Structures are given as structure tokens and as C-alpha cells.
N, C-alpha and C positions, 0 to 999 in steps of 0.2 A: 331602217329601211322598209318601206311599205312593201307589203306582199312578199316579204323575203322568207325563204324555207330554211329552216336552220339545219344543219348538219348534224345527224345522229353521231354520238360517240358512247363507248362503252368506260363506265367509271370504274376503275380498279384501285382507287386510292379510298380509305376511309369506309365508314358505313353510311348508307342513303339517309338523308335528312328525314326525320319522322320515325326512323326504325326506333323500336323501343330500346335498343341498347346503346344508340347514340348519345343519349343525354348522361347516362352513367359513364361512359367511355369519356366523353368530353369533360365532365367534372373531375374525374381523377386525372386526366391531362393538364387542365388547368390548375390543379392543386399541386402538380410536379412544377410547373414553372413558378406558382406563388412561393412554394417552398424556396426554391433560388432567390426569389426577389427577397423575401424575410430575411434569408442569410446574408445576403448583400447588403441590405439596410442594417443589420444588425452589426456588420463589421465596419460601417461608416461612422467615423467619429463626427459627432454634431455637437456645435457649440450651443449651450442654452444659458440661459440668465437664471440665477438664483433669486429668492425673493428679496434680496437687497440690490437687485439690479446690477449685479456684478457677474462678467461673463465666468463662467467655468466649463472647463474642458472636461469631456467625458469620452473614456476610451470607448465604450460600447454605448450605442443610442438604446433607447426603449424603442420597441418597434411601434409605429403607429397602430392603432386599432384599425382593423379593417372589417368591412361587411362585403360579405360574397354571397350573391344568389344567382343561380345559374350561370350566366356569362358576364354577369356584371359584378364588379369589385371597387369598392370605395375604400381609400386609406382616410382614416378621421383623425385630424389632430388639430390642435390651437397653434401649434408651432410652424411658421411658415417655412423653416430651414428643414424641418423634417418633411414637410409635404414636397419641397423641392428635390430632397434626397430620394424619396420615394419614387416620384415621378421619373428622375434620371435613371433609376435601377429599372422600372417598368419599362421604359423606352430602349434600354439596352438588353433586356432579358427576353421579354416576350417574343422578339422577331426570332430567336434562337429556337424557339419552340413553334415557328411559323404561325405565330398568333399576333393579330393586328389590333391596334387601337383605333377605334372609329372616332376621330378626332371631331367630328361633327356632332357627336354625341357625349362628348367629354366635357365635364363641368367642373370648373375650378371654383371652391367656394372657401372663404377664410371666415370662421366664426371665433368671436372673442368674448370672453365674460367681461362684462362691465358693471359695475356696481353704482 
């Protein structure tokens, strides 16, 4: 709306953006959510193929490698099933912490080694 005057409000939740403590607090909060995600992934059985291309069932999956910097988190894996499992748990657990995934910035990339 052109020439609209915003209504002032007092913020009583969280710390102000740009405050020196905001970053460390967010990092601790995100780490707590990631801990739950790691545990959920670890408890999910994942079918994988062995070197002979036979299916083997594993009771506990290996965690996908993850890269975390500030508010960005990447799960890195060559296994499509692990990627799907990680994404499922992320979508279930992050909202419990009032954390949202920005789908417009989300990239899904599959990398495979070829000889």
C-alpha cells in the first residue's frame, strides 16, 4: 500500500536481529533441532545395496554427512534413500522448533561417482 503508515509494536519474543547474542543463541537452538533429526535418521532402517548389488537390510543407518554454517544445513550423501529419509525427518522435526525451511532456497542435488 502506498503511503501506508505501519503500526508500531513491542517485540517481546527472542532477541533483536543484529544483536550480538542472537547468532550464538540461534546456533545453539538449531543444533538442538539437528540433534533430534540425527537421532531420527539414525533410528530409521534404510535399504542399501552391497558391492554385489544385492539388497541388504541395516537396522541402523549411517548418518548422512552434514555441513552446517550459520542457518544453512546440507545433508550430503550418494544414497537417494538416505536423502529422502533425511528430508522427511527435517520436514517433521524443524516445525516442532518453529524453524521453517525456505523451499525457494532449497536445492536437491544427487552426486554419483562414475568410472
